[in-house]
MDAnalysis code that builds the backbone (N, CA, C; Angstrom):
import MDAnalysis as mda
import numpy as np

u = mda.Universe.empty(381, n_residues=127, atom_resindex=np.repeat(np.arange(127), 3), trajectory=True)
u.add_TopologyAttr("name", ["N", "CA", "C"] * 127)
u.add_TopologyAttr("resid", np.arange(1, 128))
u.add_TopologyAttr("resname", ["GLN", "VAL", "GLN", "LEU", "VAL", "GLU", "SER", "GLY", "GLY", "GLY", "LEU", "ALA", "GLN", "PRO", "GLY", "GLY", "SER", "LEU", "ARG", "LEU", "SER", "CYS", "ALA", "ALA", "SER", "ARG", "PHE", "THR", "LEU", "ASP", "HIS", "TYR", "THR", "ILE", "GLY", "TRP", "PHE", "ARG", "GLN", "ALA", "PRO", "GLY", "LYS", "GLU", "ARG", "GLU", "GLY", "VAL", "ILE", "CYS", "ILE", "SER", "SER", "SER", "ASP", "ASP", "THR", "THR", "TYR", "TYR", "ALA", "ASP", "SER", "VAL", "LYS", "GLY", "ARG", "PHE", "ALA", "ILE", "SER", "ARG", "ASP", "TYR", "ALA", "GLU", "ASN", "THR", "VAL", "TYR", "LEU", "GLN", "MET", "ASN", "SER", "LEU", "LYS", "PRO", "GLU", "ASP", "THR", "ALA", "VAL", "TYR", "SER", "CYS", "ALA", "ALA", "GLY", "LEU", "PHE", "THR", "SER", "VAL", "GLN", "SER", "MET", "CYS", "ALA", "ARG", "ASP", "ILE", "GLY", "VAL", "ASP", "TYR", "ARG", "GLY", "LYS", "GLY", "THR", "LEU", "VAL", "THR", "VAL", "SER", "GLY"])
u.atoms.positions = np.array([
    [84.570, 17.134, -55.747],
    [85.001, 17.548, -57.081],
    [84.279, 18.835, -57.470],
    [85.059, 19.826, -57.912],
    [84.480, 21.084, -58.364],
    [83.740, 20.854, -59.671],
    [82.508, 21.301, -59.719],
    [81.787, 21.126, -60.961],
    [80.608, 22.081, -61.080],
    [80.180, 22.266, -62.318],
    [78.964, 22.993, -62.642],
    [78.021, 22.009, -63.326],
    [76.783, 21.998, -62.877],
    [75.817, 21.058, -63.432],
    [74.592, 21.813, -63.909],
    [74.304, 21.662, -65.199],
    [73.147, 22.325, -65.786],
    [71.926, 21.409, -65.764],
    [70.773, 22.029, -65.715],
    [69.520, 21.282, -65.809],
    [68.448, 22.189, -66.397],
    [67.340, 21.583, -66.785],
    [66.209, 22.358, -67.284],
    [66.031, 22.348, -68.782],
    [66.935, 21.695, -69.492],
    [66.783, 21.627, -70.936],
    [65.622, 20.721, -71.335],
    [65.298, 20.772, -72.597],
    [64.205, 19.943, -73.089],
    [63.660, 20.492, -74.385],
    [62.433, 20.087, -74.673],
    [61.773, 20.492, -75.901],
    [60.819, 21.651, -75.619],
    [60.904, 22.665, -76.450],
    [60.000, 23.809, -76.341],
    [59.481, 24.161, -77.721],
    [58.299, 24.736, -77.747],
    [57.729, 25.188, -79.012],
    [58.226, 26.586, -79.335],
    [58.280, 26.933, -80.596],
    [58.617, 28.318, -80.946],
    [57.681, 29.287, -80.228],
    [58.287, 30.333, -79.668],
    [57.531, 31.295, -78.882],
    [57.413, 30.938, -77.427],
    [57.840, 29.748, -77.070],
    [57.750, 29.291, -75.691],
    [58.920, 29.736, -74.837],
    [58.951, 29.227, -73.613],
    [59.975, 29.610, -72.644],
    [60.557, 28.377, -71.970],
    [61.775, 28.522, -71.535],
    [62.444, 27.529, -70.701],
    [63.332, 28.272, -69.717],
    [63.560, 27.665, -68.570],
    [64.522, 28.204, -67.618],
    [65.549, 27.133, -67.308],
    [66.791, 27.468, -67.559],
    [67.896, 26.574, -67.261],
    [68.531, 26.956, -65.933],
    [69.038, 25.942, -65.251],
    [69.742, 26.162, -63.983],
    [71.170, 25.676, -64.106],
    [72.032, 26.319, -63.368],
    [73.445, 25.935, -63.305],
    [73.849, 25.957, -61.840],
    [74.050, 24.783, -61.285],
    [74.389, 24.666, -59.872],
    [75.875, 24.363, -59.712],
    [76.502, 25.087, -58.809],
    [77.924, 24.886, -58.539],
    [78.104, 24.033, -57.290],
    [79.097, 23.180, -57.346],
    [79.431, 22.389, -56.153],
    [80.917, 22.469, -55.893],
    [81.265, 22.488, -54.650],
    [82.648, 22.518, -54.159],
    [83.322, 23.871, -54.346],
    [82.578, 24.879, -54.818],
    [83.099, 26.233, -54.823],
    [81.924, 27.202, -54.849],
    [82.197, 28.444, -54.500],
    [81.143, 29.452, -54.404],
    [81.195, 30.373, -55.611],
    [80.036, 30.597, -56.194],
    [79.958, 31.416, -57.398],
    [80.065, 32.915, -57.135],
    [79.999, 33.310, -55.879],
    [79.845, 34.728, -55.533],
    [80.806, 35.657, -56.266],
    [82.062, 35.278, -56.401],
    [83.074, 36.188, -56.927],
    [83.438, 35.891, -58.381],
    [82.672, 35.023, -59.012],
    [82.994, 34.614, -60.370],
    [82.133, 35.338, -61.395],
    [82.732, 35.642, -62.529],
    [81.956, 35.988, -63.713],
    [81.319, 34.695, -64.224],
    [80.020, 34.774, -64.503],
    [79.285, 33.582, -64.918],
    [78.736, 33.781, -66.327],
    [78.815, 32.749, -67.105],
    [78.295, 32.872, -68.465],
    [77.539, 31.636, -68.909],
    [76.644, 31.865, -69.841],
    [75.964, 30.770, -70.527],
    [76.433, 30.761, -71.982],
    [76.770, 29.582, -72.446],
    [77.225, 29.383, -73.811],
    [76.296, 28.383, -74.491],
    [76.334, 28.361, -75.799],
    [75.581, 27.348, -76.521],
    [76.357, 26.901, -77.750],
    [76.102, 25.665, -78.131],
    [76.732, 25.128, -79.327],
    [75.692, 24.331, -80.102],
    [75.380, 24.824, -81.272],
    [74.441, 24.142, -82.148],
    [75.202, 23.138, -83.009],
    [74.517, 22.124, -83.510],
    [75.189, 21.128, -84.351],
    [75.906, 21.768, -85.526],
    [77.179, 21.439, -85.679],
    [77.943, 21.937, -86.798],
    [78.421, 23.365, -86.668],
    [78.188, 23.967, -85.505],
    [78.605, 25.352, -85.296],
    [79.557, 25.460, -84.115],
    [80.252, 26.575, -84.063],
    [81.151, 26.827, -82.944],
    [80.361, 27.267, -81.713],
    [80.971, 27.057, -80.565],
    [80.362, 27.511, -79.328],
    [80.324, 29.037, -79.301],
    [79.243, 29.589, -78.809],
    [79.125, 31.042, -78.715],
    [78.668, 31.431, -77.313],
    [79.182, 32.570, -76.875],
    [78.745, 33.116, -75.599],
    [77.395, 33.788, -75.781],
    [76.449, 33.429, -74.959],
    [75.085, 33.936, -75.077],
    [74.846, 35.110, -74.143],
    [75.202, 34.912, -72.880],
    [74.949, 35.940, -71.878],
    [75.892, 35.707, -70.713],
    [76.513, 36.781, -70.219],
    [77.456, 36.696, -69.126],
    [77.186, 37.816, -68.130],
    [77.436, 37.526, -66.865],
    [77.197, 38.522, -65.819],
    [78.409, 38.587, -64.900],
    [78.751, 39.799, -64.504],
    [79.918, 39.979, -63.642],
    [79.546, 39.718, -62.194],
    [80.565, 39.542, -61.376],
    [80.335, 39.327, -59.946],
    [80.294, 40.629, -59.180],
    [80.909, 41.671, -59.735],
    [81.087, 42.905, -58.970],
    [79.872, 43.828, -59.015],
    [79.377, 44.093, -60.228],
    [78.298, 45.075, -60.353],
    [77.157, 44.603, -61.240],
    [77.133, 43.307, -61.513],
    [76.084, 42.714, -62.338],
    [76.066, 43.255, -63.764],
    [77.204, 43.781, -64.218],
    [77.317, 44.124, -65.638],
    [77.011, 42.881, -66.458],
    [76.201, 43.048, -67.485],
    [75.762, 41.892, -68.256],
    [76.058, 42.090, -69.732],
    [76.540, 41.047, -70.342],
    [76.788, 41.014, -71.784],
    [75.731, 40.126, -72.418],
    [75.144, 40.600, -73.505],
    [74.168, 39.816, -74.244],
    [74.632, 39.649, -75.682],
    [74.564, 38.451, -76.197],
    [74.738, 38.272, -77.628],
    [73.559, 38.940, -78.331],
    [73.812, 39.522, -79.494],
    [72.752, 40.240, -80.215],
    [71.536, 39.340, -80.472],
    [71.799, 38.084, -80.685],
    [70.724, 37.161, -81.055],
    [69.735, 36.893, -79.920],
    [70.094, 37.232, -78.690],
    [69.208, 36.923, -77.563],
    [68.750, 38.166, -76.800],
    [69.184, 39.331, -77.212],
    [68.787, 40.562, -76.515],
    [67.276, 40.710, -76.506],
    [66.759, 41.029, -75.329],
    [65.319, 41.195, -75.195],
    [64.562, 39.898, -74.987],
    [65.229, 38.768, -75.110],
    [64.558, 37.472, -74.966],
    [65.122, 36.646, -73.809],
    [66.416, 36.712, -73.580],
    [67.065, 35.914, -72.544],
    [67.484, 36.802, -71.386],
    [67.511, 36.224, -70.195],
    [67.978, 36.944, -69.011],
    [68.723, 35.983, -68.096],
    [69.683, 36.522, -67.385],
    [70.486, 35.728, -66.453],
    [70.252, 36.258, -65.048],
    [70.256, 35.354, -64.082],
    [70.104, 35.776, -62.701],
    [70.877, 34.829, -61.793],
    [71.180, 35.325, -60.610],
    [71.917, 34.532, -59.626],
    [71.062, 34.338, -58.373],
    [71.218, 33.188, -57.760],
    [70.681, 32.952, -56.425],
    [71.881, 32.606, -55.556],
    [72.325, 33.591, -54.792],
    [73.541, 33.390, -54.004],
    [73.330, 32.318, -52.930],
    [72.169, 32.292, -52.352],
    [71.899, 31.317, -51.288],
    [71.951, 29.890, -51.822],
    [71.461, 29.706, -53.048],
    [71.444, 28.369, -53.642],
    [72.716, 28.062, -54.441],
    [73.584, 29.090, -54.563],
    [74.819, 28.914, -55.355],
    [74.495, 28.438, -56.770],
    [73.499, 29.089, -57.333],
    [72.962, 28.677, -58.630],
    [72.745, 29.896, -59.514],
    [72.931, 29.700, -60.802],
    [72.669, 30.731, -61.792],
    [71.596, 30.207, -62.752],
    [70.737, 31.118, -63.188],
    [69.634, 30.730, -64.058],
    [69.717, 31.451, -65.395],
    [69.196, 30.795, -66.408],
    [69.039, 31.408, -67.721],
    [67.570, 31.300, -68.095],
    [66.895, 32.433, -68.111],
    [65.501, 32.479, -68.521],
    [65.451, 32.769, -70.011],
    [64.838, 31.871, -70.760],
    [64.764, 32.005, -72.209],
    [63.302, 32.149, -72.620],
    [62.989, 33.271, -73.218],
    [61.629, 33.541, -73.674],
    [61.609, 33.718, -75.187],
    [60.426, 33.669, -75.741],
    [60.254, 33.854, -77.189],
    [61.236, 32.991, -77.978],
    [61.303, 31.746, -77.620],
    [62.280, 30.841, -78.223],
    [62.040, 30.668, -79.712],
    [63.149, 30.499, -80.432],
    [63.129, 30.307, -81.873],
    [63.818, 28.989, -82.211],
    [63.504, 28.402, -83.337],
    [64.189, 27.154, -83.723],
    [65.713, 27.309, -83.753],
    [66.190, 28.481, -84.094],
    [67.641, 28.695, -84.136],
    [68.279, 28.773, -82.757],
    [67.468, 28.744, -81.710],
    [68.013, 28.667, -80.351],
    [68.362, 27.229, -79.967],
    [68.022, 26.283, -80.806],
    [68.323, 24.880, -80.533],
    [69.833, 24.683, -80.429],
    [70.268, 24.126, -79.295],
    [71.693, 23.949, -79.044],
    [71.876, 23.251, -77.705],
    [73.116, 22.840, -77.449],
    [73.503, 22.415, -76.107],
    [73.967, 23.658, -75.355],
    [73.327, 23.911, -74.233],
    [73.649, 25.084, -73.422],
    [74.484, 24.665, -72.226],
    [75.565, 25.389, -72.018],
    [76.431, 25.097, -70.880],
    [76.754, 26.383, -70.133],
    [77.038, 26.238, -68.858],
    [77.435, 27.402, -68.067],
    [78.924, 27.337, -67.774],
    [79.467, 28.488, -67.474],
    [80.900, 28.590, -67.218],
    [81.147, 29.631, -66.141],
    [82.270, 29.486, -65.455],
    [82.639, 30.424, -64.406],
    [84.105, 30.783, -64.537],
    [84.381, 32.060, -64.382],
    [85.759, 32.534, -64.455],
    [86.011, 33.547, -63.371],
    [87.124, 33.393, -62.677],
    [87.408, 34.279, -61.541],
    [88.038, 35.597, -61.984],
    [88.902, 35.538, -62.978],
    [89.642, 36.738, -63.400],
    [89.374, 37.030, -64.867],
    [88.135, 37.322, -65.158],
    [87.777, 37.651, -66.530],
    [86.591, 38.604, -66.522],
    [86.445, 39.337, -67.599],
    [85.317, 40.255, -67.723],
    [84.197, 39.581, -68.510],
    [83.014, 40.191, -68.476],
    [81.904, 39.620, -69.232],
    [82.196, 39.654, -70.726],
    [82.884, 40.731, -71.155],
    [83.212, 40.852, -72.571],
    [84.202, 39.774, -72.997],
    [85.235, 39.576, -72.194],
    [86.248, 38.576, -72.529],
    [85.662, 37.172, -72.523],
    [84.818, 36.915, -71.534],
    [84.266, 35.566, -71.433],
    [83.294, 35.299, -72.568],
    [82.328, 36.160, -72.751],
    [81.264, 35.878, -73.719],
    [81.703, 36.072, -75.163],
    [82.388, 37.174, -75.438],
    [82.739, 37.482, -76.830],
    [83.964, 36.716, -77.309],
    [84.870, 36.372, -76.366],
    [86.121, 35.753, -76.781],
    [86.386, 34.416, -76.105],
    [85.495, 34.005, -75.200],
    [85.624, 32.706, -74.510],
    [86.984, 32.611, -73.817],
    [87.318, 33.667, -73.122],
    [88.604, 33.744, -72.420],
    [88.362, 33.766, -70.921],
    [89.225, 33.085, -70.185],
    [89.198, 33.181, -68.731],
    [88.251, 32.234, -68.026],
    [87.825, 31.193, -68.698],
    [86.921, 30.232, -68.067],
    [87.723, 29.265, -67.198],
    [87.348, 29.183, -65.932],
    [87.982, 28.243, -65.020],
    [87.222, 26.924, -64.932],
    [85.901, 27.022, -64.964],
    [85.075, 25.824, -64.880],
    [83.965, 25.906, -65.919],
    [83.628, 24.753, -66.466],
    [82.572, 24.691, -67.473],
    [81.752, 23.420, -67.265],
    [80.456, 23.542, -67.351],
    [79.595, 22.375, -67.221],
    [79.520, 21.586, -68.511],
    [78.880, 20.422, -68.434],
    [78.797, 19.550, -69.607],
    [77.664, 19.933, -70.543],
    [76.693, 20.656, -70.029],
    [75.636, 21.161, -70.891],
    [74.324, 20.424, -70.790],
    [73.283, 21.086, -71.277],
    [71.949, 20.514, -71.352],
    [71.353, 20.903, -72.701],
    [70.656, 19.958, -73.311],
    [70.156, 20.164, -74.666],
    [68.819, 20.898, -74.647],
    [68.739, 21.924, -75.474],
    [67.492, 22.660, -75.687],
    [67.108, 22.499, -77.148],
    [65.903, 22.015, -77.363],
    [65.398, 21.846, -78.718],
    [64.128, 22.667, -78.874],
    [64.124, 23.529, -79.875],
    [62.953, 24.364, -80.133],
    [62.358, 23.922, -81.464],
    [61.194, 23.343, -81.371],
    [60.572, 22.791, -82.565],
    [59.069, 22.752, -82.389],
    [58.359, 23.013, -83.442],
    [56.905, 22.992, -83.359],
    [56.293, 21.898, -84.169],
])
C-alpha cells in the first residue's frame, strides 16, 4: 500500500527544536514535490514548507521563514522537517504530502496537486 508515514512529533518547549520525518513506502519520492502541512485546532490546514524535485526550489510560509527547514534523504526515501525556535503557535498536527505534477507554490499556497498525504503527527509547543 502506498503511504506516507510521519514521525518525530511530541512536546517541545518554546525556543526548542524538533525534527519530523516523513517516510514513503511503495513509491519513490525522487520525482515528487514534497510538502509539510499543519493544522491547528479550529483552523484550516496550511502549507508550511514545500520543496521541488527538480531544482530544490523551496516555498516557505511567512510564519516559519528562518526557523524551519526541509531536506530529503534519497537513499532512505525520507523527507525531514527541522523546526527550530519553536513557538506555542506552532502547535498543530503536521502532515507530509507528495505531488507528482505540481509546483511548490501550488502545493503549499493553494494545496493543489497532492497525490499522497500522511495522517500526521502532533507537535505541541508549551512551557
